[in-house]
C-alpha positions as CSV (number, residue, x, y, z in Angstrom):
1,M,-11.6,-38.8,-6.8
2,L,-10.0,-35.4,-6.7
3,L,-6.3,-34.9,-6.4
4,A,-4.5,-31.6,-6.2
5,T,-0.9,-32.6,-7.3
6,V,0.4,-36.0,-7.9
7,T,3.2,-37.5,-9.9
8,Q,2.6,-40.2,-12.5
9,D,3.9,-42.8,-10.1
10,V,1.6,-41.8,-7.3
11,Y,-1.4,-41.7,-9.8
12,S,-0.5,-45.2,-11.0
13,D,-0.3,-46.5,-7.4
14,I,-3.7,-45.0,-6.6
15,V,-5.3,-46.5,-9.7
16,Q,-3.9,-49.9,-8.9
17,A,-4.8,-49.8,-5.2
18,L,-8.4,-48.7,-5.9
19,Q,-8.6,-51.1,-8.9
20,L,-9.9,-48.3,-11.1
21,K,-10.4,-49.4,-14.7
22,D,-10.8,-46.9,-17.5
23,A,-10.7,-44.0,-15.0
24,A,-11.2,-40.6,-16.6
25,V,-8.4,-38.2,-16.0
26,I,-8.9,-34.5,-16.2
27,A,-5.5,-32.8,-15.7
28,G,-4.4,-29.2,-16.1
29,L,-2.1,-26.6,-14.8
30,P,-3.9,-24.3,-12.4
31,D,-3.8,-20.6,-13.1
32,R,-2.7,-19.1,-9.8
33,P,-1.4,-15.6,-10.6
34,N,-1.3,-14.8,-6.8
35,I,1.5,-17.4,-6.3
36,F,5.0,-16.4,-7.2
37,L,8.5,-16.9,-6.0
38,D,11.0,-14.1,-5.5
39,V,14.4,-14.9,-4.1
40,V,16.3,-12.3,-2.2
41,S,19.8,-12.8,-0.7
42,K,20.1,-11.8,2.9
43,T,23.5,-10.9,4.4
44,N,22.3,-10.4,8.1
45,H,21.2,-13.7,9.6
46,S,19.0,-12.6,12.6
47,I,15.3,-13.4,12.6
48,E,14.4,-9.8,13.3
49,S,16.5,-8.4,10.4
50,G,15.1,-11.1,8.1
51,L,11.6,-10.0,8.8
52,M,12.2,-6.3,9.5
53,W,10.6,-5.3,6.1
54,L,7.4,-7.0,7.3
55,L,7.5,-5.8,10.8
56,N,8.0,-2.2,9.6
57,M,5.1,-2.6,7.1
58,L,2.8,-4.0,9.9
59,S,3.8,-1.2,12.2
60,T,3.1,1.6,9.7
61,Q,0.3,0.2,7.5
62,Q,-1.5,-2.2,10.0
63,H,-4.7,-3.2,8.2
64,A,-3.5,-1.9,4.9
65,C,-0.5,-4.3,5.0
66,P,-0.8,-6.9,2.2
67,K,-1.8,-10.4,3.4
68,T,1.4,-12.4,4.1
69,L,2.3,-15.9,5.1
70,V,5.4,-16.5,7.1
71,C,6.2,-20.2,6.9
72,G,8.5,-22.0,9.3
73,H,9.7,-25.6,8.9
74,S,8.5,-26.8,12.4
75,I,6.0,-26.0,15.1
76,N,8.7,-24.7,17.4
77,V,10.0,-22.4,14.7
78,V,6.5,-21.0,14.0
79,A,5.9,-20.5,17.8
80,D,9.2,-18.7,18.1
81,L,8.7,-16.5,15.1
82,Y,5.2,-15.6,16.2
83,S,6.4,-14.7,19.8
84,R,9.2,-12.6,18.5
85,M,6.9,-10.7,16.0
86,M,4.3,-10.1,18.7
87,A,7.0,-8.9,21.2
88,Y,8.4,-6.5,18.6
89,L,5.1,-5.1,17.5
90,G,3.5,-4.8,21.0
91,S,0.2,-2.9,20.8
92,K,0.8,-2.3,17.0
93,A,-0.1,-6.0,16.5
94,F,-3.7,-5.0,17.1
95,C,-6.0,-2.8,15.0
96,N,-5.9,0.7,16.4
97,G,-3.9,-0.5,19.4
98,V,-7.0,-2.2,20.9
99,L,-5.7,-5.2,22.8
100,D,-8.5,-7.6,21.7
101,P,-7.5,-11.0,20.4
102,Q,-10.2,-10.6,17.7
103,K,-8.4,-7.5,16.5
104,C,-4.9,-9.0,16.2
105,I,-3.3,-8.5,12.8
106,V,-0.9,-11.4,13.3
107,S,-2.0,-15.0,13.8
108,M,-0.3,-18.4,14.2
109,Y,-1.4,-21.7,12.7
110,H,0.1,-25.2,13.1
111,A,-1.1,-28.6,14.1
112,H,-1.1,-27.9,17.8
113,T,-2.8,-24.5,18.0
114,A,-6.1,-24.5,19.8
115,E,-9.2,-25.3,17.7
116,P,-10.8,-21.9,18.3
117,L,-7.7,-20.2,16.9
118,H,-7.6,-22.6,13.9
119,K,-11.2,-21.7,13.0
120,H,-10.8,-18.0,13.6
121,T,-7.6,-17.8,11.5
122,L,-9.0,-19.8,8.6
123,S,-12.3,-18.0,8.5
124,E,-10.9,-14.5,9.0
125,F,-7.8,-14.8,6.8
126,C,-9.9,-15.9,3.8
127,K,-12.0,-12.8,3.9
128,S,-11.0,-10.0,1.6
129,D,-11.3,-7.4,4.4
130,S,-9.6,-9.7,7.0
131,I,-8.2,-8.1,10.1
132,I,-5.5,-10.7,10.1
133,R,-2.7,-9.5,7.8
134,V,0.0,-12.1,8.6
135,V,-0.2,-15.8,9.4
136,V,2.9,-17.4,10.9
137,C,2.4,-21.1,10.0
138,T,3.9,-24.4,9.0
139,I,3.6,-25.2,5.3
140,A,0.5,-27.3,6.0
141,F,-1.6,-24.1,6.3
142,G,-1.7,-23.5,2.5
143,M,-2.8,-27.1,1.6
144,G,-6.4,-26.9,0.4
145,V,-6.9,-23.2,1.5
146,Q,-7.9,-20.7,-1.2
147,I,-7.0,-17.2,-0.3
148,A,-7.5,-15.2,-3.5
149,D,-5.9,-11.9,-2.3
150,L,-2.8,-13.4,-0.8
151,K,0.1,-11.4,-2.3
152,T,3.2,-12.2,-0.3
153,G,4.8,-15.3,1.1
154,F,8.0,-15.6,3.1
155,K,9.7,-18.8,3.9
156,G,12.4,-18.8,6.6
157,N,14.4,-21.8,7.7
158,F,15.3,-20.8,11.2
159,L,17.5,-22.9,13.5
160,F,18.1,-21.8,17.1
161,G,17.5,-18.2,16.4
162,T,19.7,-18.1,13.3
163,V,18.4,-17.7,9.7
164,I,20.1,-20.4,7.6
165,E,18.2,-19.7,4.4
166,T,15.5,-17.2,3.5
167,T,13.3,-16.5,0.5
168,E,10.9,-13.6,0.2
């Protein structure tokens, strides 16, 4: 049995439910230098201003922009963020301005996105030379996905177009 992160109570429940006797436990802290938390206070509470640093970076650097996850707390928030980002970026959301879905540097991932987009986003974003630079997703995206060169994460709790809390 392989578990990513569990509390002692959850572990005990699993051992009891599966009737495991003398189970070997190998536990350790994962070394994940690419995961960090940096909290920045925001004074302006619009979605656009909260993400302007990223939108500017995408516009100017395109494929050179560091890989970034933008996480929303619901599918509706993710869809809204993605739509706003794509509207703001326009043709700059595509490598060299070529309006080809396979050349889009921003993608969306949640439980209700179409299967072909799920597969494309997962397979492409995991590549070191990925065309996709930003994935707007629910937090479920990161569970079990290893992206070694992911440098930036942004979590925004957005409610009806207003940022109520942000962390960069």
